[in-house]
N, C-alpha and C positions, 0 to 999 in steps of 0.2 A: 869735562871740557871747561867749565863754568871756573872750576877752580882753577885753569889755569890760565885762562882768558883772564880771571879778576888779577890774575898775579903778571899776565902782561901789562896791566894797565895799570897795575902798582906802580913797576919798573920802568914803562915808559915815560911814567907823568911823575917821577921820581916824589910821586910821593911816602905822606912815610906812613904809620899803623895810625896812626888816628885816621886821620879822612880814607885810610883805604878803604876802609866800610864802610863809607859813606858814597866812593866811586863806585865797588862791587853793587854797593844797591841797584843804583845808576843805573851800571851796565844790565843786569839782570832785571830789572823793570822794560826799560828797553828789550830787550832778548823777549821777553812775556811778552811787552805784547805784539810783536811782529811776529811771533809762533804765534801766541795762540795756548799756548802749552804752562800756562801760569803755573795752578800746582806745583807741577814739577821744579822750573823755575824757583816759587818763593819753599820748595825745600831746600833742593839747592845754595839758596839765597840764606837762608837760614846754617849750614855748615861754614861757604865762606866766610862768614859773618866772626864765626867763634877761629877760621884757622887763621885771617891774618890777626888777630888779638884784638877786637877792637876793648882797647881795653878803658876806654871813657864810659863804661852803661856798662853795668854789670848783666849775669844772664838773664834776673829775674824783670831788666828795664827790653830786653834785647824779648826774652819770650811777651814781654806785652808790646811794643811794637811786631811783631811778629803775629798775633791776635789778634791788635789791629786792621791790619791790612788782610790777615786773614775770617773779616769777618764778613767780606762781600760773596766770600767762598760759600762759609756759612751759610750765609741767610740763601745763596744759589741752591744749596742743596736741599735745604731744608726746603722751595717750593718744590722744589723735584719731590723730594717726598710727601710733603700737600698732594703733586697732583697724584702720586702716588698713591696712598692713601683713598683721594677724588676719585679714583679709576676703580679701585678695589668696591664703593659706597655704590658709584653706576651700575658697574656690573652686577652688582645683586640685585638694585631695583631694578636692572634688566631683565635680569634671571628673574627676579620674582614678579616685575610686567605677564612676560609672555607667559611665565606659568598659566597667572587667571588669564588672558588669550586664551590658551588654549583649552582652561577645562572649560571657559565659556561656551568657547569653540566646539569643543566634543557635544556639550551640553546641545549646543543646538541641532551639530547635526544629528541627534539621536531625536529627537523631536520627529525631523525628517527624514527615520532610519525607514520608515515602509517603504519607503523609495530610493532606496538607495541600492537595494536588489536589484539586476538587471531581472534574474529569473523571476523576480514578481509577478502575476498579471490582476487585475481590477478584483476586484468582487462584485457582486450584484450590488453593493447598495452607489460601490463607485460607479457599475454602466450604468445607474439608472441615472447621478448626475452627470457621466459624461453624456448621456442620451440626450437628456433636456438644459444641457449647455449648450452641444449643439446645435437643438431644436432652434433655440433665442437662437447662435449666433447665424442659423439661415435667413430668417427672417428679420433681422436687426437689416436697420442702415448705418453707412459707411462712413456717415458725420457722429453717429455719436457718440459721445465722451466719452461712454468706456467702451469704447470695443478697443482699442488695443489695448484693458484690463482682461475685458470677457477673453483672449487671445492666447494672453497668459497663463487665465486659468485651466484652460481647454493643456496647449504646450507646456507648464509647467509639470504635470503628466506624463509628459514625455522621454523617453526612451535616453535623448541627449540631457536632457537633465539629472535624468537614474543614475547616469553617467556620471558627473561630473559631484553626485551626490557621494556617489562609492572612492572617485578617487582622491572625493576632501577627506573621506572618511579617511584611509590611508595614510594622505598626505597633507592633508591641511594642514597639521595641527605646527610640525613643522614648516609649512610658508607662512602664516601665520608670527611665525619666530619670526622671522626672517625678511622681511617688508618693513623697511624703515616707515616713520612717522612723510605723511606730503609726497612715495613715492612707490614709482607697481615695478613687479617682476615679472618678466616674458619667459619661461619654461617651454622648452620645449619635452614634447615627451616620448620622444624616438625613441628605441631601441638602444642607440649608440651617443644618446647626448651625452652630455659632460655634466647635466647640471642637477636634472631629474631622471629618476629611473622608474617606469613606467611599471610597475607590476606585471607579471603576463601575467596574470589570472585576468588581469583589465585588458591590456594589448585584444585576448583573444577576442574580447565583445566590441571592438572599435565594430568591423567589419556590422558583426551582427546587426549593433546599433543603430546605425548608419542607415543599414537597410529598410528599420524600422521603424525609423524614422521620416524617412519618407511616405513608408506606407500613414504613418501614422497621422501625418500631414494633409496626404493624402484623403482620408478619409476626413477628420473636423475641419477643410478646407470643403468637401463636394459633398457637404451634410442637408439636404430634402427636409422638409417639412414630414415628407409621409415616412422616412427613414432609409427611403432608395437612395443609393450613390451614383452619384456620374463620373466621370472621367475628366480630373483635372486639367486644363490648357496644358501641351506640353510648354507651353512660353515661361509656362510662372512653376515651373521643377522641371528642374535642370536636370538631365545622365547624372549617377552617381562615378568621382571618379574614381578610376583603377584602384590608386595609391591615394590613400589620406592621412594624414603628419593632424596629431591632437597639440594642440599649444595651449597652454595657460594662462593666464591670461592675471594677475590679483595685481592691486591696487588697496593702498591705504592711505582714507582723509586729516587734512590739514589736520581736522580733530586729534587723530589719532584712534579714537572710540568707531569707523566704521570700514571696514570690508569691503570690497568689490569682485568677484571672483566671474571670470572669462571662461568656458573650453569652447574653444574656434577647430572646429573638423575641417584640412584647410592644406590641398594639393600640393602637389610643386610649383604653383606658379601662384601661390596667395588667395587663391578664390576658396573662401568658406560657405562648404558643403549646408553645413548642420551647425550652429551652435547654440549654446546654454551659457547662465549668468544665475548668481547669486551670492545675495548682499549679507554682510554679515555687520549689525552694530553692535554696540555695548552703548548704557544709560549715562548721557553725560549732566556737569553738569549745567547752569542754566545761569550764563554770568550777568546778559543783559534783559533784563523784561522787562515788556510791553506791557503789562499794567501798569495800571496809577496806583500811586502813592500819595501816604499822606506828607502832606506838606512840612519841609521840614524849614525851621527857625532862619534866620535872618541869619545869610554870610552861609548858608547852607542852602543853596537854591540852583535844583537840579535841572542837568544840563537838558535843554529839551530840543530832541533830534526829532525835525518835521521832517515829512516831505523835501521842503525846500533844502536845505541841510542836505538831506541824501544827494539828492542833487548836486550842491556847489563840493560835497566832497567824491561822486565821482566823478566832476570835473576836473578838480585838484589833484587827487589822491590817483587814479587812475584813468579817466582820462574817459572822450565820451565823442561820436561822430559828430554828436549833436547839441551845443553847446547850449544847460538851460537858460541861461543868462538871454538869449536867442530869442530865445524863450516867453518870457520869463524880464525883460530890461530894470525893472528895478527888483530884481533879486537882491545883487549887492548891498541895495541898499538898507535889506530887512535884516540880511544878517550880520550887517557891518555897522555896529551897534556905535553910534557918537561920544561915549565914554569911553572906550576902549583907546589908549594912549595907542597901540602901535595898531589897526586893525585886521591886517590882511596875516597879522603873523596870528593871534587868533581865529580867526578866519579859518586859514590854512586845520590850526587846532579841531577847529570840528566839522571840517571837511573831513578828516582822519578819520575820528570818530563817528561822523556817519557812517560814513563807507565800511567802518567794522563792525557797527553797528548793522546797516543793509544786509553786508554779508554773511553775518553771524561766524566773524573770522576775531583773529587775535589779532590786537589793535597792530602788531608788524608785523604780517603777515597777508595785510594789503598796501602798508607802505613802499612809494618805489625804493630801488637800492638806491641807497647813496644816506637817507633820508631818516636813519636809524636812531639820530639826536634831533631833532625835532620837534618834539613831544616829548617831559621826561617820562618817570616809568611809575606807574600807580597800582596799585591794587585793582581785580577784576571781582574783587568781592559784591563795591556798589558802584552804579555809574556814577562818575566824574562829574563834580560839579562845575561850572558854570565862573563862580570865581578861583575855583583852581587852574582854572584855564586862560583864562584873561591876565592872573597874578602872575602863573609863566613866561605868557608871552612881552608884562613888560618889566620881565626880566627879577622881578622878583620871590624868592621864597615865599612859598606854605604850607600849610598842616593839613593833608586829605584825610579823613577822619574815613574810617569805613570800622564794619562790625565786631573787623577783629585785630585791630592796629590801627594807627596813625603811622601814615609817611610825611616824611618832610620834602617838598617837592622840589631841588633844586631847578635855576634856569637853564633850561638846555637849547637856547637859541639868541646868543648875542649877535653872531654874523646877519641873522634875520633883522633886527631890530638896525642894527647899524646899516647894513643896506640900503633898510628903506626910508630911514631918517638919511640918510647922504641922496635916495636920487626919488622926491616923491613926486618930479617934474614928469620920470620918465617913466614913474610908477603909471603915474595917472592919465599917462598916452597910451601906456599898453593895454589898462582895464574901459578908459574907453573907446577903445576897435573892441575890442573885448566884446565888448555889450552893445557899439552902434550895429556890428557883422558877425559878433558871435566866434571869431572866428581869433586866433593867438599871429599874428602879421611877426616873420620873421623878424623883420628888420625892428621894428620898436621893439622883440623879445634884445634882438642883439643889444641896442640901445642902452637898455634897463640893464645889461647885463654888460657891460662897458661902465655905464656910470655908478653902477655897483659897487665893482674895484674887487669881488669876492665872487668875479665867475663860473669856479667850478667849485666853488662853496656852498652860494647862497640854493636856500634849499625849494625858493618860489621860481627860477633857472629851475632848477631839476624839474620841478611840475609842470610847469609852462613847458621846456621839452618832452616829456615824458608823452604831455598829453596832447601835445603835437602827434610826435610819433605814432599816437594811435587814434590817431585821427580828427582830433576835437581842429582842423584848419593848418590850412598852410601847405608847405609841402616841407616840409625839417624830419628826416628822421635822425635820431639820433639812439636808436635803441641796435644792438649792433644784433640782430632779429636769427636765430637756428637757423638752419640747412632746414628747409621746407620740403617737403617728398610729393611726389609728383599726382597732381588729379586726375587720374585717368588711366591709365594698361599700365600694364606690370612695364612692357617695353619701353615707355618712354620715361628717362631719366635724364633732360632735356631742364633742371633746372639749376641755376644757380643765384648766390650769397652772396652779401653787401653789404655795406652798413645805411649806405643810399638810399635802394631801389635793389627791392629782387623782383625778376617774372620766374612766376609762375605758373604752364602750362593748362591754360583750362580748355579740355574738350580733345582731351589726346583719345579718348576711347570710342567705339565703335557708339559708345550707347547716347555719347552727346552730341553726335555730327546735326542730327535733322531735328534733336530733340530741347536743345536749347534755348529760350529764347532772351532779351535783354533786358529782362524785367527781375531787379532783384527786389530778396526779404528782407527782415535786419528781425535775426529770433531778440527778443528785447523780455527779458527776467525781473518780471516787479516785482519789491519785496511790501504787501501789506499785513496789518495784523496779526490775519492765520497762516501767513506762511509769505512763501514765492510764488508767484505764478507767470507760466511761461505765454507769450502772444508775438504776433506775427506779423510787425510792418510791413507792411506796402511803401515801398517806396518807388514809385511809376516815373516822379521828376525825376530823381539822381541813376537810370539806366545809364548802361555802358553806351558813347558813342555810335561803338560798330557792334554788327550783328558778332559773336562768339561761334569756330569754326574748329577746326580738326586743329589748326595752326600758330590758333591764337594764346602769345601772351598778353595777361592780363599783370600788372606791375601794380601792387600791393602797394605804394606811391599815391600813386593815379588814383586806384581805388578807394584808399582808404579817404581822399581828395574828395570823392564819388560816393563814400557811403555806404559801396557796397562790400567791403567786409563784416563779416558779422563774429560778433560771440555773444558771454553776454552781457549788454550795455554798448556792443558795439565798438567790444576791445576785446584780447588773446585774457581767454581762463585766467585771472592769476594764480598760477599753482608755485610753493617755492621754489623747486626742481627741475619742471616741468614748462612746458610750453603747449596753446590752446590754444588753436583755428579755424572761427567756424564761417566757414562762407555756403552761402546757402540761394538758390534761383529756384524761380520757381519753372514746371512745365510747362510745353506750351499744351498740351493735352492734359484738359481737367481743372480745376476751379485751385485756387490758393490751399482749399482747406481739403483736398479731399489727394493732391499728389504734388509733391516736391522733391529737387532733391539736394539731398548731404552730405556736404566732406568735413571730411573732420578728422584733421592732423592731432597727436601725441605725441610727448616723448617722455617712453617710460627705462627710464637706466638711459642705458645708452642703442635702445630700439625706441626708432623711426615707425608709429603706425597709425596707417590714411586705410580710412573705411569711406565706400561710397556707396549709402542707402539710397536705394532704388526706390522711387515714392508709388510703387505700385507693391514693394513687397510691404509695405503700412500696415496697404487696407484688404489684401486678401488673405485669405485664411490661410491658405493651401500654401502660397510663398513664403511665411513667415521664418524668418532665418534666412533667406533666402537674399543675400547682401554679400557684398566684391568687399573684400579687405585685401589692402595693398597693404607689402610686410616690408622695410625698407632697413635691412640691415640686418647686420651676420650674429645667427640667432647660436650660430656656434659656438660664438665667446663665454664663458662661464659669468656669470657674474658679480660683483665683489660684494661679500657684506659689505655689514654696512659697520661696522668696529675694526677694519682691517690697518685704514690707515692711523686713526688716533695709536690699532694698538701697535704699531709700528716704532712709533713717537713714540708709543709708555716707553716699548720696550731699550727704544736710543735714550731715553731719560735715564730708563732704573740702571743702564753699565754706567751709564756718566757718572750716576751719584756712588758707584760701586770702586769707579777709579777713585775719587777724589777721596772716600774712606781709604781706599790700598797705599796712596797716595801719602794719608796725613799722617798712618799709623806711621808708614816706613819711616814720612822723617823724625817723628818721634821717635820710633825705635833706633833707628840711623846715627841717633845726635849726641856727640861727643862732649867731654868736657872740653874745656881749654888748656890750656896747659900751662905749666907753669909761667909767668912774666918772666924774662931775660933780663938781669945787670948788667 
């Protein structure tokens, strides 16, 4: 086809043999550019050049020109081959990691192996320990900080836990190898499930395990110091459902070294009658040390991350319902040193580092979307130095020395520096309003974004917008929030999603109609030298203006303004691949320390799970685990393996590489010598 087209071009244009080759080259290039089949076009182009007797150039020159044109294709093929090799390396690394995890997981199960057998009964020593624990529980105060731990000590030997261990002994190694980092899987262990098949030996024990669980917790919850037992209040001991389906929820933490397994025995409506959990973690390398270190020479000042910088980090990087600048207006002047040329750029770097340090996560795990280029990549073997942060903020390359290597840090934030220098007045107005009222005004943010000229790429605009979306102040929502499930009954599905406002029904079940007050608390997770500590902060002045009833719709935007929505530091839990939202309310009966209702929504793969934890179940041993779980989602769809999509792409690349090699081999094999010149 190309040969006839070239001949037609040569005849129609009145071209001689000398320039027919050039015309053929242009025609073939145009066809290749339009069709996308460049290899076949190039192969035909070589034959066409020879056919039209391009006598001005010898065959070696034609080969050289052809090789030059093929350089791009060879480079692309080399890239594909490198990807294929890297795929093999990644596959071997993943298999080694999977084998290590499975081996360590089996060793951990062997330690708990005595409890994995459902038919095993406690021996005399265990009976004595159980009786002693029950007596201690009977006289313990519910406000005791070890109350829940003692309950778990008893329930750990329960039948549901042993059923979970038995299931994990059979299916755990496979699950450990399948769950990706920072993701979760929900397995329906039903006879007709398409994901995991529950062994017959275990499936037969589910009903018996449930009955034993009810008896176990009835005894554990009614023990008296005299050793006698009284019937448990029926309100705290629900009737066993006629049909129970086991659900296994497996989660892998962001570090990749921790796993959480939850076994939920639920009926057809999603009400969990019994549950058990098992946590498995591997030792991790300590990247960020809080121990004091020796002073370094000049130019190697350790980056000090104090409480002020941590609060600044939560404000800029993650957002907060209460601005730390409102509590302490001089905080910004302390963090922003006058010696720094672009102080806010350095502050953003310090803030993100502080957030990563406070949350004990990788730096890029706490960054908002689109901010991966705000800081240079450096080694986590040692904490970065203040000079490195400031030099990177100023746009000057610097070296960061670690224990094992030296890295050259290149500037990654020229847009941030340019936008700040171009809009100092708007930036000052934005920060002055933040200092004065503790709010980021949308008008001031819009003015700054317009003057900066980089509205879509300015990291500061993105950070402020994300802080606004998570409740730092104002009524601007820029995140496309995920679909939130119903906080209430299973039948209530009247929820909607959108970028600007999301309406979530509150009090849609019988449990909440007469028992919910308009007083909210915020669960705060504070970081200390010894670790994390959870607190409940009362916010009586930020109460919702109306009483919550069965049909009340609580807007996320309005609640963010009021500081109602709570999570860790008042923001959604920052899973890279999931969303977490915890609004917590206090019940009218009981004090805040004794009773409260908590709603938990989290996304595991394609399944949305909503849990309603009843406050009475938290403080009564007889009702441990009697919690309402609302499952929204189609559990019948099998979960996709972690490497399905990359593997498909790799197979396509391998096919393309094979097609390229075959095309070039065919082109070389079919090459003909030029005919003799005609006199």
